[in-house]
C-alpha positions as a Markdown table, in Angstrom:
| # | Residue | x | y | z |
|---|---|---|---|---|
| 1 | Unk | -14.7 | 3.5 | -13.1 |
| 2 | Unk | -16.7 | 5.9 | -10.7 |
| 3 | Unk | -20.3 | 5.2 | -10.1 |
| 4 | Unk | -22.6 | 7.8 | -8.5 |
| 5 | Unk | -25.9 | 7.4 | -6.5 |
| 6 | Unk | -28.1 | 10.1 | -5.3 |
| 7 | Unk | -29.6 | 9.1 | -2.0 |
| 8 | Unk | -33.5 | 9.2 | -2.5 |
| 9 | Unk | -36.1 | 8.9 | 0.3 |
| 10 | Unk | -36.6 | 5.3 | -0.4 |
| 11 | Unk | -32.9 | 4.2 | -0.7 |
| 12 | Unk | -33.1 | 1.2 | 1.6 |
| 13 | Unk | -35.3 | -0.5 | -1.1 |
| 14 | Unk | -33.6 | 0.9 | -4.3 |
| 15 | Unk | -29.8 | 0.9 | -3.4 |
| 16 | Unk | -27.5 | -0.3 | -6.1 |
| 17 | Unk | -25.7 | -3.7 | -5.6 |
| 18 | Unk | -22.3 | -2.0 | -4.9 |
| 19 | Unk | -23.9 | -0.4 | -1.8 |
| 20 | Unk | -26.2 | -3.2 | -0.4 |
| 21 | Unk | -23.2 | -5.7 | -0.6 |
| 22 | Unk | -21.1 | -3.4 | 1.8 |
| 23 | Unk | -23.8 | -2.8 | 4.3 |
| 24 | Unk | -22.4 | -4.6 | 7.6 |
| 25 | Unk | -24.4 | -2.6 | 10.1 |
| 26 | Unk | -21.1 | -1.3 | 11.7 |
| 27 | Unk | -19.5 | 1.0 | 9.0 |
| 28 | Unk | -22.3 | 1.3 | 6.5 |
| 29 | Unk | -26.0 | 1.4 | 7.6 |
| 30 | Unk | -29.2 | 3.0 | 7.0 |
| 31 | Unk | -30.4 | 5.6 | 9.7 |
| 32 | Unk | -34.1 | 6.0 | 10.3 |
| 33 | Unk | -36.0 | 8.5 | 12.4 |
| 34 | Unk | -39.7 | 8.3 | 13.6 |
| 35 | Unk | -42.0 | 11.1 | 12.5 |
| 36 | Unk | -45.6 | 11.0 | 13.7 |
| 37 | Unk | -45.4 | 7.1 | 14.1 |
| 38 | Unk | -43.9 | 6.5 | 10.7 |
| 39 | Unk | -40.4 | 5.4 | 10.2 |
| 40 | Unk | -38.5 | 7.6 | 7.6 |
| 41 | Unk | -35.2 | 7.4 | 6.1 |
| 42 | Unk | -32.8 | 10.0 | 7.6 |
| 43 | Unk | -29.7 | 8.9 | 5.6 |
| 44 | Unk | -26.9 | 6.5 | 4.9 |
| 45 | Unk | -24.1 | 6.4 | 7.5 |
| 46 | Unk | -20.7 | 5.6 | 6.1 |
| 47 | Unk | -18.1 | 5.5 | 8.8 |
| 48 | Unk | -18.7 | 8.5 | 11.0 |
| 49 | Unk | -20.4 | 10.5 | 8.4 |
| 50 | Unk | -24.0 | 10.6 | 7.4 |
| 51 | Unk | -25.1 | 11.0 | 3.7 |
| 52 | Unk | -28.7 | 12.8 | 4.0 |
| 53 | Unk | -31.3 | 12.4 | 1.4 |
| 54 | Unk | -30.3 | 14.2 | -1.6 |
| 55 | Unk | -26.5 | 13.8 | -1.0 |
| 56 | Unk | -24.5 | 11.9 | -3.6 |
| 57 | Unk | -22.5 | 8.7 | -2.8 |
| 58 | Unk | -19.4 | 8.2 | -5.0 |
| 59 | Unk | -17.9 | 4.6 | -5.4 |
| 60 | Unk | -14.5 | 4.3 | -7.0 |
| 61 | Unk | -14.1 | 0.6 | -6.9 |
| 62 | Unk | -12.5 | 0.6 | -3.4 |
| 63 | Unk | -14.1 | 3.3 | -1.3 |
| 64 | Unk | -17.3 | 5.0 | -0.8 |
| 65 | Unk | -17.3 | 8.7 | -0.2 |
| 66 | Unk | -19.9 | 11.3 | 0.3 |
| 67 | Unk | -20.4 | 14.5 | -1.8 |
| 68 | Unk | -22.8 | 17.1 | -0.2 |
| 69 | Unk | -25.5 | 18.7 | -2.1 |
């Protein structure tokens, strides 16, 4: 069963369980940038690709892939 998740601005707080259980800070992690002293989410890094806010993550039971907007 395929599951889809669109990356919102607050994905670090509202991420689904299948994404949060795979975060190991080496291959999957949240990427932030500082804008006027405020830390904002830039995207989710999966391997060597970054899913920006608005992109869709697809989980097929084994792998997570990125579908661009």
